[in-house]
C-alpha positions in Angstrom: 71.8 101.2 118.3 74.6 98.7 118.8 78.1 99.8 118.0 79.4 97.8 115.0 83.0 96.8 113.9 84.3 94.3 111.4 87.3 92.8 109.6 87.2 93.3 105.9 89.3 91.5 103.3 89.2 89.0 100.4 89.1 86.2 101.3 88.2 86.8 104.9 86.2 83.8 106.2 89.3 82.3 107.7 90.1 85.4 109.8 90.5 85.0 113.6 89.8 88.7 114.2 86.2 88.2 115.2 87.2 85.9 118.0 89.9 88.3 119.1 87.8 91.4 119.1 84.8 89.8 120.7 87.0 88.6 123.5 88.2 92.2 123.9 84.5 93.4 124.2 83.8 90.7 126.8 86.8 91.8 128.8 85.7 95.4 128.6 82.0 94.7 129.2 81.0 96.2 125.9 77.9 95.1 124.0 79.4 95.6 120.6 79.3 93.4 117.5 82.1 92.3 115.3 81.9 90.4 112.0 83.9 89.3 109.0 82.9 90.9 105.7 84.3 89.8 102.3 84.9 92.8 100.0 86.2 92.2 96.5 89.4 94.0 95.4 88.8 97.7 94.7 85.5 97.7 96.7 86.6 99.2 99.9 86.0 102.9 99.2 82.4 102.2 98.2 81.9 100.1 101.3 83.3 102.7 103.7 81.2 105.4 102.0 78.1 103.5 102.8 78.7 102.9 106.5 76.1 104.5 108.8 76.9 106.0 112.3 76.5 102.7 114.0 79.9 101.7 112.7 82.9 102.5 114.9 85.8 100.7 113.3 87.3 98.3 110.7 90.2 95.9 110.8 91.4 95.9 107.2 93.4 93.1 105.7 94.6 92.1 102.2 94.1 93.2 99.5 92.8 96.5 100.9 95.7 97.9 103.0 96.9 100.3 100.4 93.4 101.5 99.4 92.6 102.3 103.0 95.3 105.0 103.2 93.1 107.5 101.4 89.9 106.8 103.4 90.6 108.9 106.4 93.2 111.1 108.1 96.4 109.0 108.3 98.6 108.6 111.3 102.4 109.2 111.0 103.2 105.5 110.3 100.6 105.3 107.5 102.0 108.4 105.9 105.5 107.0 105.9 104.7 103.4 104.8 101.7 103.9 102.6 100.0 101.0 104.3 97.0 101.0 106.8 95.1 98.3 108.5 92.7 100.2 110.8 89.8 102.6 110.1 88.1 104.3 113.0 85.2 106.8 113.1 85.9 109.8 115.4 84.0 113.0 116.2 86.4 114.8 113.9 86.0 112.4 111.0 87.5 109.0 110.1 91.2 108.2 110.8 93.3 105.4 109.4 96.1 103.8 111.3 98.8 101.1 111.0 98.9 98.8 114.1 100.9 96.1 112.3 104.2 97.8 113.0 103.6 97.9 116.8 102.1 94.4 116.6 105.4 93.0 115.2 107.3 94.8 118.0 105.0 93.4 120.7 105.2 89.9 119.2 109.0 90.0 119.2 109.2 91.3 122.7 106.9 88.5 123.9 109.6 86.1 122.7 112.4 88.3 124.3 113.6 89.5 120.9 114.0 93.2 121.6 117.4 94.3 120.3 118.5 93.4 116.7 121.1 94.7 114.3 120.2 93.0 111.0 116.8 92.0 109.6 115.9 90.0 106.5 112.4 90.4 105.1 111.0 87.9 102.6 108.5 89.6 100.3 108.1 93.3 99.4 104.4 94.1 99.8 102.4 95.9 102.4 103.1 93.5 105.2 106.8 93.5 104.4 106.9 97.3 104.8 105.3 97.1 108.2 107.7 94.4 109.2 110.7 96.5 108.1 109.4 99.5 110.1 108.9 97.2 113.2 112.4 95.9 112.9 113.7 99.4 112.8 111.9 100.1 116.1 113.8 97.1 117.5 117.1 98.7 116.5 117.8 97.1 113.2 120.2 99.2 111.1 120.8 96.8 108.3 118.2 95.1 106.1 118.0 92.5 103.4 114.9 92.3 101.2 114.4 88.9 99.7 111.9 88.8 96.9 111.3 87.6 93.4 111.4 90.9 91.6 113.8 93.8 92.2 111.5 96.1 90.2 108.5 95.4 92.4 110.6 95.8 95.5 111.4 99.5 94.9 109.0 101.0 97.5 110.2 98.6 100.2 113.9 99.3 99.5 113.2 103.0 99.5 111.5 102.7 102.8 114.5 101.0 104.3 116.7 103.9 103.2 114.1 106.4 104.7 114.3 104.5 108.0 118.1 105.0 108.0 119.0 101.4 107.2 121.7 100.0 105.1 119.8 97.8 102.6 120.5 95.2 100.0 118.3 93.1 97.8 118.5 89.3 97.3 116.6 87.3 94.7 114.2 84.7 96.1 115.3 81.8 94.0 117.6 78.7 94.0 120.7 80.9 94.3 119.9 81.2 98.0 121.5 77.8 98.5 124.8 79.4 97.6 124.4 82.6 99.7 122.5 81.8 102.9 120.7 84.8 104.6 122.5 86.2 107.7 120.2 88.1 110.1 119.2 88.4 113.7 115.6 88.3 112.6 114.1 86.8 109.5 110.5 87.8 108.8 108.5 86.0 106.1 105.4 87.8 104.6 104.8 85.3 101.7 102.6 82.2 101.5 104.1 79.2 103.3 104.2 77.0 100.2 106.4 79.6 98.4 109.3 78.7 100.6 109.0 74.9 100.7 112.3 74.3 98.8 114.1 77.4 100.1 113.5 77.2 103.8 116.8 75.6 104.8 119.2 78.1 103.2 116.9 81.0 104.4 117.4 80.1 108.1 121.0 79.0 107.8 122.4 82.2 109.4 119.4 83.4 111.4 118.7 83.6 115.1 114.9 84.2 115.1 112.4 83.2 112.5 109.1 85.1 112.3 106.5 83.7 109.8 103.4 85.8 109.7 101.4 82.8 108.6 99.4 80.9 111.3 97.5 78.4 109.2 98.8 76.0 108.0 101.3 75.6 110.9 104.1 74.8 111.2 105.2 76.2 107.9 108.3 74.8 106.1 110.2 77.9 107.2 109.2 77.4 110.9 110.1 73.7 110.7 113.5 74.6 109.2 114.1 77.2 111.9 113.3 74.9 114.7 115.6 72.2 113.3 118.4 74.7 113.5 117.5 75.8 117.0 116.1 79.2 116.1 113.5 81.1 118.1 110.3 80.8 116.1 107.4 83.3 116.2 104.1 82.7 114.3 101.3 84.8 112.9 99.1 84.4 115.9 101.5 86.6 117.9 101.4 89.2 115.2 97.6 89.0 114.9 97.2 89.5 118.7 99.9 92.2 118.8 98.3 94.3 116.1 94.9 93.9 117.7 96.1 95.5 120.9 96.3 98.8 119.0 93.1 98.3 117.1 91.1 97.7 120.2 92.6 100.7 121.9 91.8 102.9 118.9 88.2 101.7 118.5 87.2 101.5 122.2 89.6 104.0 123.8 90.6 101.3 126.3 93.4 98.7 126.7 93.1 94.9 126.7 96.3 92.9 127.4 97.9 91.1 124.5 97.6 87.8 126.4 93.8 87.9 126.4 93.7 88.5 122.7 96.3 85.8 121.9 94.4 83.3 124.0 91.2 84.0 122.1 93.0 83.6 118.7 94.7 80.4 119.9 91.5 78.8 121.2 89.6 79.7 118.0 92.4 78.3 115.8 92.4 75.0 117.8 88.6 74.7 117.6 88.7 75.0 113.8 91.3 72.3 113.5 89.4 69.9 115.7 86.1 70.3 113.8 
């Protein structure tokens, strides 16, 4: 029986994870399968409960990252953040992990961003919490959360405090033009179009711009960052970086980030040519 893995989300047809993980299996000489499966919001627990023993692991994307937390034994990062992106079957039962945090660290280090003091995170959801924790690992002691709702940012603001950061909240609205964001690293976790009219003030006092989006690219934020001479990191780097940990957890073996990034980049190019 072939070993099976998949990425699950909604929507998920656009995902580059199949190309990444299949490249990893080729590099490791594994005859495993990996597919993309669309699961409607709220449907993840039932799907996981129905998996037979041929299934080894799942890469879990939005909107299921919070639901995944209760579907296995969580690692330390999951317990702290309340966010998971990886499900793996083990002899002792399923485990759930968060590889997004280390993925952000690997992506930043690829671009020689490895020591920061202040981070600004746009958005306050699951990916924002992972970005905040990744920035903390890079040394950030001060954080600004930029979002549309203070009320809905409570969990992310509390996490920053738990990570030992000085934290403030800034509204994501037109007032940004009067108070530009100052940060060593600016991480956007919101859709590209949401920042079309706010990109320039957001990057005004920033050294590195990290937009987790990879399609469409370049985003308005990335374009504004390049125009100001910022280092710009895109979602392909994050996708490859977090996959390093997923592959290791699922197979027990390591594949270099460069191999995974190349597979994602090639697949992304192929889609835009067709």
